[in-house]
N, C-alpha and C positions, 0 to 999 in steps of 0.2 A: 469413370466416377459414377454411382449408384447415386442417381438423381430422388430415386425413391425413401432411399434412409430417412434422409430427416420427416418425411412424411411419417413413414412407420414409427419410427422414435415417437412423433407426435399422438401419434393412434394410441399407442402402445401407454404413455404418460395420463391422456385422458381416458383411457380406459381403467386403469389403476386408480385417479380422481375419483371415476364413477364407483368404483367400487368400494370404495374408503367410507366415500356418501352413504354409498347403502349398508355398509358394516353400520354407521354411525346413527342411522335410523334404527335400523331394527333392535339395535343393543339399547341405543339412550333415546328414542322416539324424539330425536333432536337433529337435526345438519352443523349445530356450531354446538363444542362443548365449552363456556368460559375456562379460560385457563389462569390458574391459580399463579401467582410469583412464588417462586420458590419460598417452602415456607419450614420450619421446625416445629411444624404438628405436625403427625401423625392421623390420617381418619384411619379406624376402624370399626366398619360396619359390622352387624351381626344381624342378619335380614330372613325372616321365612322359619327352619327347623334347623339345628345347632345337627351334623350329620356325622356321624361321629364312624361307629365299628360294621354301621351294616348300613350300605347303599340303598338308598331312598329312589324311587320311580321319576323318570325325567321329568314329570307333568311335575312337582315340586319346587317351592321355592329354597334352597339349601346354604348354607352358610359349613364348609370341611370344616371342618377340624385340620385336617393337614393341612391346606390353605393358609391358614390362621397361625402355624406352628412359625414358621420363616417368617411372617410376617413381625409376630412378639421378638423372638432373635435380635433381627432385623435390630427394632427399634435400640432394643438394650445396647446393639452393636455399636450405631450411626451415630457419632460425634455433633451431628447436625439436626438432628429431633432431640429436641428440649423435652418435647411432652406428649401424650399422647390422647383421645376423642374417640369413647369406645360409644358408635350410636346404634342403639337397642331397638330394632321391632322385629320383637322373635315369638312365636306359640312354643316353644323350648324344643326338647330333643334329646339327644342321648345324654343320660346323668353324669357318666363316666367323662364324657367328651367334652361337654359345662367346664363341670369340676376344674376338669385340668387347664380350662383355657382358665380360668378364674384365678384357679391356685398363680398362672402363669402371670397373669395382669398383676396381680398383687404385691405379684414379686420383683415387678421391676425398677427402675432404684431411679428413672423417672417419673414424674406427674402426672399422674390419668384422670380423669375426668369419666362421667361413664352420662349418658343422656336418655333417658326410655320415649322413644315416640312411639305414639299408638300402643305398643304391647310389648312387655316385660314377661313373658308369662311362663311360668314351671324352669325350670334349670335357666330362664334368663335371669332369675329371682340373683342366685348367688355369683351372679355374670356382672349383675348391674353392682349389688356393692361390694365388688372387688377392685375397685378404683377408691384412688386419695376418697374421691367430692363425688357425690353422684345425685344427677338432677332427674325428676319426672314432669312431665308437662301436664297440664293442667287435666286434658282427657283421654291421658296414658293409662292405659290399665294393668293389673301385673296378677294374675291367677296362683295361689300360693297350695297347695293341695300335698298328698301323701306321692310317695314314689309308686310306679307301675311298670307294671311290665306288661310287654303286649307278644303274641306266637303264644306255643307250646308250652307250659310251667308242669312243672312235677312238682306234683298235690305231696309235697316230705315239708317236716318239719325246719330241714335244714333252708328250704328255698325262702320262709318268711323270715328266717335269721339274718338272712344273705339279706332281703329289702329291708330290716328291720335297722340292721350295721348301715347299710345305704343309704337310710334316711336318715341316722346322725350323722353320716359324714354331708348333707347337703347344711342337716339345722347348726352344725358346728359352724360348720365355715359362713353361712349367713348372721349369726348371733356375732361371732366374732368381729366379723367386720363388717358390722351395722350396729345403729344403739337403741334396735327391740331385743328386749328380754327372749328369755328360751321360754318361757310358759307362754308368752304374750302370741312367739310365730309358733307355738303347737298349739293352741286355740284357733289360729287362723287356719293353720292346713287340716287341722281333724275335725272343720265345724261343718255341721250337715244342714241341710236344706239350703245353705245358701244357694247354689248353684243346681240347678235341671237335674235330677237321677241323677247327681253328683254329690261328693263330699271336699270342702274345701270351700277358701272364699277369692273373693277378687277383689281388689283395691282400687278406689280410682282417684292418679291426682293427687289428691291432698292430703287422704285416705294414709296413704305412702310415707307420707312424712308423718302425721299425728303419729302412728306407729312407730316411728324411727327407724326404717326400712328404709328410705330413702333420705338422705340429708336438706333436700331444697326443691322447693316447685321453682322451672324455667326450661328456657326453653336454647336456641341455640346461642343466641347474645348472651346468658349467661353463664355457657358451660363456657366457652369463652374467654369472657372476661374471669373466672375463678380458675380456670386453666394459667390464663399468662399470669394471674397473683400467683400462681404455685411455683410457678416457672422463675416468678423473679423473685422467691425466698429460697428455693431450691441457691439460685445462681447468687444469693447474696454469702447465704453460707458459706459456698465451695469456696468466695472468696474471702471470709473470714476466716477458714481455716488454711 
């Protein structure tokens, strides 16, 4: 019998443990990650730039559309998940990908709550309002501006018609899933001089609530309380039925 075998196995396990530790430090900046108990709530973070049809450079912090699709489907199908909280800190991104994510969230049969942390800009606005109830922290901001194109643009009337229709899709979704009036939202979108060398409006915390864009001011605690309240109502309705 080889006496060195147990020592080799121990060294191998020790090496794997060190690799795992280094991976935690690299990915999370910590050696110890708090372990949550089995939860009936799924957390869906949308961070950085929403990546859609085009792959963004590696240096960009992105949320990939194709990563969110299976998560949202799993939320709908998994009976153990009773609600979802969407955490947003995004600069925006691909318009069609953002609208698709918004439509998927809004069509969930399970209660959803969104929370804007830091910023929910551009196409992050429809994602924020797609939940059953939306929150924004006091210092978080949301930038509302017209649709833009990057890269080569063909300067023909059809291009501008396409932009108008795309813009209407965003306006219709936001106004149908929030309490802001269409004219008010358009005024914010097309305001001039509010942003340096740009058009649009930057709304902060309470302003977003006053406009009717976001439902409430709050943070993690308030969002969790509201989500549990919605889950309780849904469960009560199912019992009655």
